[in-house]
C-alpha positions, -999 to +999 in steps of 0.1 A: +000+001+000+012+035-008+028+051+023+007+083+020-025+064+018-016+042+047-009+073+069-042+088+059-059+057+070-041+058+104-052+095+106-089+085+101-091+058+128-098+081+159-124+101+142-141+071+127-143+054+161-161+086+175-185+089+146-194+052+147-203+056+183-224+087+178-242+075+148-246+040+160-260+053+193-285+073+175-296+046+150-296+016+174-316+037+200-345+034+175-337+000+159-324-020+188-325+002+220-315-028+243-281-029+227-276+008+235-288+005+270-263-023+277-236-004+262-244+028+282-244+008+314-211-009+307-196+025+298-210+042+328-195+015+350-163+017+332-163+055+337-171+052+374-142+027+378-120+051+359-127+079+383-123+056+413-090+045+400-079+080+392-086+096+425-059+080+446-033+090+419-046+126+421-042+125+459-007+111+456+004+139+434-013+165+455+006+152+486+039+152+467+031+187+454+026+201+489+056+183+501+080+194+474+071+231+473+085+232+508+119+216+500+151+236+496+160+220+463+190+244+458+206+232+490+202+197+480+217+204+445+247+220+460+255+189+481+260+168+449+294+167+433+296+181+398+264+202+401+282+233+389+288+216+355+250+217+347+237+246+327+201+258+318+188+269+285+154+286+288+135+289+254+107+316+253+088+317+219+067+348+218+038+361+197+025+396+203+027+394+241+030+428+257+063+440+271+049+437+307+044+400+302+081+396+289+093+416+318+074+395+343+089+364+328+125+377+329+120+389+366+107+354+374+138+339+359+160+363+380+141+352+411+149+316+404+173+300+430+194+286+401+226+306+395+221+331+366+257+326+354+246+291+345+215+302+327+210+310+290+179+327+278+166+326+242+136+349+234+122+340+199+098+362+179+078+356+148+083+373+114+047+385+111+051+402+144+086+416+136+079+453+142+065+447+177+092+421+185+121+443+175+108+470+198+105+445+227+138+428+220+157+462+224+141+467+258+148+432+270+183+432+259+189+466+274+174+457+308+183+420+312+213+415+288+238+413+317+216+393+341+223+359+326+252+340+312+238+348+278+206+364+266+199+356+228+170+370+207+159+354+174+135+363+147+119+333+130+118+339+092+085+339+074+072+303+076+048+309+047+079+309+024+088+273+034+068+242+023+079+221+053+067+246+079+036+260+096+036+292+117+034+280+152+054+273+184+071+242+171+086+258+140+097+289+159+115+267+186+131+247+158+145+278+144+156+291+180+174+259+186+193+260+154+205+296+163+215+283+197+238+256+184+268+279+177+262+297+211+264+264+230+295+253+211+311+288+217+305+285+254+319+248+253+290+233+272+286+195+271+252+186+255+249+160+282+250+188+308+227+213+294+190+212+305+165+229+281+133+243+294+107+250+267+082+274+281+052+295+271+063+331+274+037+337+301+049+310+323+058+318+359+082+293+373+083+282+409+115+297+423+129+262+430+119+247+396+153+248+378+169+236+410+145+207+413+150+197+376+188+199+381+186+177+412+165+151+394+189+153+364+218+146+387+203+117+406+182+096+381+198+070+358+204+082+322+190+117+327+193+126+291+167+099+283+140+117+301+118+148+299+108+167+331+071+175+336+060+201+362+024+207+374+007+234+352-014+258+370-033+286+352-031+310+381-017+342+366-051+357+359-073+330+374-095+354+395-103+375+364-111+346+341-147+334+334-162+306+354-162+280+326-126+288+318-116+283+354-133+249+356-117+238+323-082+250+334-086+232+368-097+201+349-064+202+329-044+207+361-060+176+377-057+155+347-019+160+346-015+157+383-031+122+380-008+114+352+023+124+371+017+098+398+018+071+372+042+084+346+052+051+329+033+059+297+026+096+299+037+123+275+048+158+281+023+188+281+029+225+277+059+239+295+085+213+305+122+205+304+145+180+285+182+175+277+200+193+249+215+159+240+181+145+231+172+176+211+203+173+190+196+135+184+162+140+172+168+172+151+148+196+173+111+202+171+090+193+141+082+224+120+048+212+106+028+201+135+006+219+162+012+197+193+049+203+196+048+198+235+039+161+231+054+154+198+089+162+210+086+135+237+074+111+211+104+120+189+126+110+217+107+078+224+109+068+187+145+077+184+156+058+214+134+028+205+111+031+236+139+039+261+126+074+269+103+084+297+089+113+318+102+123+352+076+141+373+084+175+388+060+182+416+064+219+415+040+243+397+045+264+367+018+291+365+004+303+333-024+326+320-059+313+318-078+320+286-094+355+288-107+381+263-127+412+263-163+401+269-178+368+281-186+355+247-152+362+233-135+344+263-158+313+258-148+314+221-113+316+229-116+287+255-133+265+228-104+272+204-078+263+230-095+231+239-098+222+203-061+229+198-052+206+227-075+181+212-055+183+180-030+161+198-048+134+179-023+141+152+002+122+174-018+088+169-008+081+132+028+093+140+030+067+167+014+040+146+037+046+116+069+047+137+060+019+160+052-005+132+085+003+116+106-003+147+113-039+155+136-028+184+110-011+205+094-035+230+058-045+221+046-037+255+056-001+252+040+002+217+007-012+228+006+008+260+012+041+243-011+035+215-039+023+238-035+053+261-036+077+232-065+062+214-086+055+246-078+090+259-089+107+227-121+085+223-133+091+259-125+128+257-149+131+227-176+106+236-178+103+274-195+135+282-221+130+255-226+093+265-231+101+301-256+130+296-273+130+262-267+097+243-276+077+273-310+090+272-317+083+235-331+048+239-357+061+264-368+088+240-367+067+207-377+033+215-409+017+203-435+005+227-423-031+220-393-025+242-407-004+269-421-034+288-387-051+292-374-051+329-340-038+319-357-009+300-377+001+332-348-004+357-319+012+338-328+048+345-324+041+382-292+023+376-278+051+356-290+077+381-272+058+409-240+054+388-241+092+381-245+100+418-214+078+426-195+096+399-200+129+417-173+120+441-149+132+414-166+166+414-164+170+452-127+160+451-119+184+423-137+213+442-119+205+475-085+203+458-091+234+439-093+252+471-058+243+480-044+256+447-060+289+444-037+319+443-044+347+468-074+368+460-064+401+444-076+434+460-097+443+430-118+411+434-147+416+458-151+391+485-186+381+472-170+372+439-148+346+457-180+325+463-183+319+427-146+311+422-145+288+452-179+271+451-206+280+425-184+276+394-184+237+400-221+236+392-211+244+356-190+212+354-216+191+334-221+219+309-183+226+306-178+189+303-198+188+271-194+223+255-156+226+261-147+189+264-167+167+241-175+192+213-140+206+206-126+172+208-151+159+182-144+190+161-106+182+161-109+147+155-133+151+127-111+177+111-081+153+115-102+125+098-113+146+068-078+161+063-070+187+036-085+221+041-100+210+074-067+207+092-060+230+120-032+255+121-016+268+153-040+290+171-026+315+197-050+317+227-064+350+237-051+361+270-049+392+290-039+404+325-053+432+347 
């Protein structure tokens, strides 16, 4: 079979599974509702077991988070021989961010406990924002040029002029990395001893983050064969964000915290760290994909034939929540962000193609990653609808012939009880969110805190569908159809007060 045709078939698998489920639920609810009822019961039981299984891992990560933010990681690092040979490269791709955001990020790096004479910072702008970026780079170079071992600014050439690129974070960081190669060589830094942190430019790192990563790098086996994943919090402007945005952002945080407690087959997400050695080996970030944060991990996994992993970092990196002028615009921006995250479905055909072509990678690793990716994308798109809307279709559409069956009459009570048991996940999320909230700003009235702390969680079922299932179906359908339906890189609307 032609390679391009086979890859297109791989791309279609996730979307086809979703649409088979959606259309099958609708048709069978009328033709053979008992089959749909059994499927919904089995799926709801599976979902309840999944939540029950997930909660202990979430508590484990929460405990480690609370423990590790109190630890003096710098002191622990300085007790390790050879620690002064480790350097940090911080990569900050930027797109139209105001100078205040860039200053906040630079000041945050300066507040880090890691020595600044071992820190290199690369700020990378985009060609289409060149006038704005050139003004900002002059300010940053003037104010912070002597605060680090080296401060480098780059301007990504126009990606529209290159057939193998799309405008986005991945192609920008690829260019930034190529420009850093001669700088690293000039400084004489061993690639095995350079830790690279790829950050969104609005990222506020915990002061001990770089020291914690350095400690892990110095104490785990084969540190260059690992990426380092912190806990993402969207706290920079959380109190000003809209309620559905806050619920969605906390959901993202809790999902990743649960993953960190069982990192065997997880991938990296958003801001994280890795070795310069790995980046050199894989040829840096791909230039034609949207999900660069998870794809760079997969590039390492494929290159090292499965001998690559994620090391959890139980320290927070705080970023901006989606926010725009007006409620409707903020919800529109949230939808686009969730759809862009759901575009991680593009990793599935990449994995399938390379796993099938690699006899050296253990079968257990191949199956585990493929299953986790496919199951995650499938449930992301279908679970909210199956639990809320599709589960009711048989009772709306079934003929009188089926309504006398015992299973037909008893199932609503069974589903109701399963839903009630599943609410434990809601209560756990609400309670845990209280412990992760930043301090209330002075411009937020105390009465508004009631919404942020308690009432927003009543929106979870709606948010679950509108900003979970629907954007995931949108992304997977576009990926299945291909061509002009493909997504480009969408920069999320954000603002700070």
